[in-house]
C-alpha positions in Angstrom: 0.0 0.0 0.0 1.3 3.5 -1.0 4.7 1.9 -1.9 6.0 2.2 1.6 8.1 0.0 3.9 6.4 -2.7 6.0 6.5 -0.8 9.3 4.7 2.3 7.8 2.4 0.1 5.8 1.1 -1.7 8.9 0.7 1.6 10.7 -1.8 2.8 8.1 -3.8 -0.4 7.4 -6.8 1.2 9.1 -7.2 3.5 6.0 -8.0 0.5 3.9 -10.8 -0.5 6.3 -12.4 2.9 5.5 -12.1 2.5 1.8 -9.3 5.1 1.5 -6.9 4.4 -1.3 -3.5 5.7 -2.4 -5.1 8.3 -4.7 -7.0 9.8 -1.8 -4.1 10.6 0.6 -2.4 14.0 0.7 1.2 14.7 -0.3 1.8 15.2 3.5 0.9 11.5 4.0 3.0 10.4 1.0 6.0 12.3 2.3 5.8 10.7 5.7 5.2 7.2 4.2 8.2 7.6 1.9 10.4 8.6 4.9 8.9 5.7 6.9 8.0 8.2 9.5 7.2 6.9 13.0 4.5 9.5 13.2 2.2 7.4 11.0 2.2 4.7 13.7 1.4 7.3 16.3 -1.4 8.7 14.1 -2.9 5.2 13.8 -2.7 4.6 17.5 -4.2 8.0 18.3 -7.1 7.6 15.9 -7.9 4.0 17.0 -7.7 5.0 20.7 -9.9 8.0 20.2 -12.5 6.0 18.2 -12.6 3.3 20.8 -13.1 5.5 23.9 -15.2 3.6 26.3 -17.5 6.6 27.0 -18.6 6.7 23.3 -20.4 3.9 21.5 -19.1 3.2 18.0 -21.9 5.0 16.3 -21.3 8.1 18.4 -17.6 8.1 17.8 -18.1 7.8 14.0 -20.8 10.5 14.0 -18.4 12.9 15.9 -15.6 12.0 13.4 -18.1 12.7 10.6 -18.9 16.1 12.1 -15.1 16.9 12.3 -14.6 15.8 8.6 -17.5 18.2 7.6 -16.0 21.0 9.7 -12.6 20.5 8.2 -14.1 20.2 4.6 -12.4 16.9 4.1 -14.4 15.0 1.5 -12.5 11.8 1.8 -12.9 11.5 5.5 -16.5 12.8 5.3 -17.4 9.9 3.0 -15.4 7.4 5.1 -17.0 8.3 8.4 -20.5 8.5 6.8 -20.1 4.9 5.7 -18.7 3.9 9.1 -21.6 5.7 10.9 -24.2 3.9 8.6 -22.5 0.6 9.3 -23.1 1.2 13.0 -26.8 2.0 12.4 -26.9 5.7 11.7 -29.8 6.8 9.5 -29.8 9.4 6.8 -31.8 11.7 9.1 -29.1 11.3 11.8 -26.3 12.1 9.3 -28.3 15.1 8.1 -28.6 16.3 11.7 -24.8 16.1 12.1 -24.4 18.2 9.0 -27.0 20.7 10.3 -25.3 20.9 13.7 -21.9 21.4 12.2 -23.2 24.2 9.9 -25.1 25.9 12.7 -22.1 25.8 15.1 -19.8 27.2 12.4 -22.1 30.3 12.3 -22.4 30.4 16.1 -18.7 30.1 16.7 -17.9 33.0 14.5 -20.7 35.2 15.9 -20.1 34.4 19.6 -16.4 34.5 19.3 -16.7 38.1 17.9 -19.0 39.1 20.8 -16.5 37.6 23.3 -13.5 39.4 21.6 -15.2 42.7 21.5 -16.3 42.9 25.2 -18.7 45.6 24.2 -22.1 46.1 25.8 -23.8 46.9 22.5 -22.7 43.6 20.8 -23.3 41.6 24.0 -26.9 42.8 24.2 -27.6 42.7 20.5 -30.0 39.9 19.3 -28.1 37.3 17.4 -30.8 36.8 14.8 -29.5 33.2 14.1 -32.3 30.6 14.1 -31.5 27.5 16.0 -34.7 25.4 15.9 -32.7 22.2 15.3 -31.5 22.4 18.9 -35.0 22.1 20.4 -35.7 18.4 19.6 -32.7 16.8 18.0 -33.1 13.3 16.6 -29.9 12.1 18.3 -31.0 13.6 21.6 -30.0 16.8 23.3 -27.0 15.4 25.1 -25.4 14.1 22.0 -26.3 17.3 20.1 -24.6 19.3 22.8 -21.5 17.0 22.7 -21.2 17.5 19.0 -21.6 21.2 19.4 -18.9 21.3 22.0 -16.5 19.4 19.8 -17.1 21.7 16.8 -16.8 24.8 19.1 -13.5 23.5 20.4 -12.2 23.0 16.9 -13.3 26.5 15.9 -11.8 28.1 18.9 -14.9 29.7 20.4 -14.2 29.9 24.2 -17.7 31.2 25.0 -19.4 28.4 23.1 -17.1 25.7 24.6 -17.8 26.8 28.2 -21.5 27.1 27.5 -21.8 23.7 25.9 -19.7 22.1 28.6 -22.0 23.6 31.3 -25.1 22.3 29.5 -23.6 18.8 29.2 -22.8 18.7 32.9 -26.4 19.7 33.5 -27.5 16.7 31.4 -25.4 14.5 33.7 -22.6 13.9 31.2 -19.4 13.0 33.0 -16.2 14.8 32.3 -14.5 11.7 30.9 -17.1 11.6 28.1 -16.5 15.3 27.4 -12.8 14.8 27.4 -13.0 11.7 25.1 -15.2 13.6 22.6 -12.9 16.6 22.4 -9.8 14.3 22.1 -11.6 12.5 19.2 -12.2 15.8 17.5 -8.6 16.9 17.9 -7.2 13.6 16.6 -9.6 13.4 13.6 -8.6 17.0 12.8 -5.0 15.9 12.8 -5.9 13.0 10.5 -7.5 15.4 8.1 -4.1 17.0 7.5 -2.9 13.7 6.2 -5.8 12.7 4.1 
């Protein structure tokens, strides 16, 4: 696979399981593979550990990875994690909700980060004017919708959104290990998107 040495090849076998071929990896990946970089093994371990976190069932882990791929505009990973999510029982409606959540959070993260940066009473008190009806009765449940929102907000660097979603999750009874595992998954899949 990818014309690389055995050590690097075994470190990236998981890509084949997702239907990702040589023509779909970036030049960054090819460079590391050609150099037999130890980082490829680390990346495989990081991704596998994050996707297998005990606080996330497989369907949740793949849906979160799907949200990250959408946020990062990585079409190869988007397709791969959509397929993995479906293999774990995700419906088209659930996938659509993840797309909607990611899109909404992208808008919210920009808007609320701006308000937070400005520290100006006018902006703080202004009505956002951003409809969020999908948050009222999410198909995947409010807790998972908030968890997805937190991951996307962390990726997009909105401190105000991250703290708000974390507080809401704790109010739902979500334990901090689950929150930690979800954010770690988001971080690791974002790192994977650099390579694919």
